[in-house]
C-alpha positions as a Python dict, from the first residue, in 0.01 Angstrom:
ca = {
    (1, 'M'): (0, 0, 0),
    (2, 'K'): (-219, -318, -9),
    (3, 'P'): (-124, -636, -41),
    (4, 'G'): (-54, -768, -401),
    (5, 'G'): (-17, -436, -477),
    (6, 'A'): (211, -348, -821),
    (7, 'W'): (524, -160, -733),
    (8, 'K'): (727, 71, -995),
    (9, 'L'): (1100, 41, -967),
    (10, 'T'): (1322, 230, -1236),
    (11, 'L'): (1696, 22, -1156),
    (12, 'E'): (2053, 142, -1387),
    (13, 'I'): (2185, -145, -1504),
    (14, 'E'): (2549, -172, -1656),
    (15, 'T'): (2645, -362, -1906),
    (16, 'T'): (3012, -457, -2000),
    (17, 'W'): (3163, -691, -2193),
    (18, 'E'): (3384, -917, -2001),
    (19, 'G'): (3619, -1199, -2253),
    (20, 'R'): (3359, -1404, -2413),
    (21, 'T'): (2997, -1297, -2249),
    (22, 'W'): (2821, -989, -2138),
    (23, 'V'): (2775, -881, -1829),
    (24, 'A'): (2504, -739, -1659),
    (25, 'T'): (2480, -574, -1319),
    (26, 'C'): (2261, -418, -1074),
    (27, 'H'): (2497, -212, -816),
    (28, 'A'): (2265, -120, -613),
    (29, 'L'): (2108, -415, -514),
    (30, 'N'): (2432, -604, -637),
    (31, 'V'): (2274, -858, -856),
    (32, 'S'): (2409, -970, -1191),
    (33, 'S'): (2382, -1200, -1436),
    (34, 'H'): (2512, -1291, -1851),
    (35, 'G'): (2438, -1376, -2190),
    (36, 'S'): (2620, -1405, -2544),
    (37, 'T'): (2453, -1035, -2592),
    (38, 'K'): (2326, -768, -2481),
    (39, 'K'): (1998, -823, -2491),
    (40, 'E'): (1977, -1240, -2319),
    (41, 'S'): (2220, -1087, -2012),
    (42, 'H'): (1960, -803, -1983),
    (43, 'E'): (1679, -1036, -1952),
    (44, 'M'): (1884, -1281, -1748),
    (45, 'L'): (1909, -999, -1528),
    (46, 'R'): (1582, -967, -1513),
    (47, 'E'): (1500, -1302, -1403),
    (48, 'A'): (1765, -1272, -1126),
    (49, 'L'): (1604, -970, -992),
    (50, 'E'): (1246, -1121, -1029),
    (51, 'G'): (1392, -1377, -819),
    (52, 'F'): (1564, -1155, -565),
    (53, 'F'): (1204, -925, -488),
    (54, 'E'): (1034, -1284, -457),
    (55, 'D'): (1296, -1422, -190),
    (56, 'C'): (1299, -1110, -29),
    (57, 'I'): (879, -1061, -24),
    (58, 'E'): (900, -1441, 84),
    (59, 'H'): (1134, -1309, 386),
    (60, 'G'): (961, -1004, 471),
    (61, 'T'): (1246, -778, 387),
    (62, 'P'): (1167, -585, 67),
    (63, 'W'): (1225, -268, 232),
    (64, 'A'): (1499, -344, 393),
    (65, 'A'): (1712, -467, 39),
    (66, 'L'): (1540, -125, -93),
    (67, 'S'): (1782, 108, 189),
    (68, 'K'): (2046, -32, 146),
    (69, 'P'): (2360, 178, 145),
    (70, 'A'): (2479, 170, -238),
}
């Protein structure tokens, strides 16, 4: 892949109601977030995943993050 190329990933997420909030979790990457609605929890998880991958790319570790055992 050339630098700056696009990636397409399909990640499974789980959404649960916990107390008074919705929690969306991507178990494969151990990333989660929450919101007052399912939609908001999904939007917040997307932002968290974007930050996760930005950090991985900055540190040169995206493949290591994707190859972690589940």
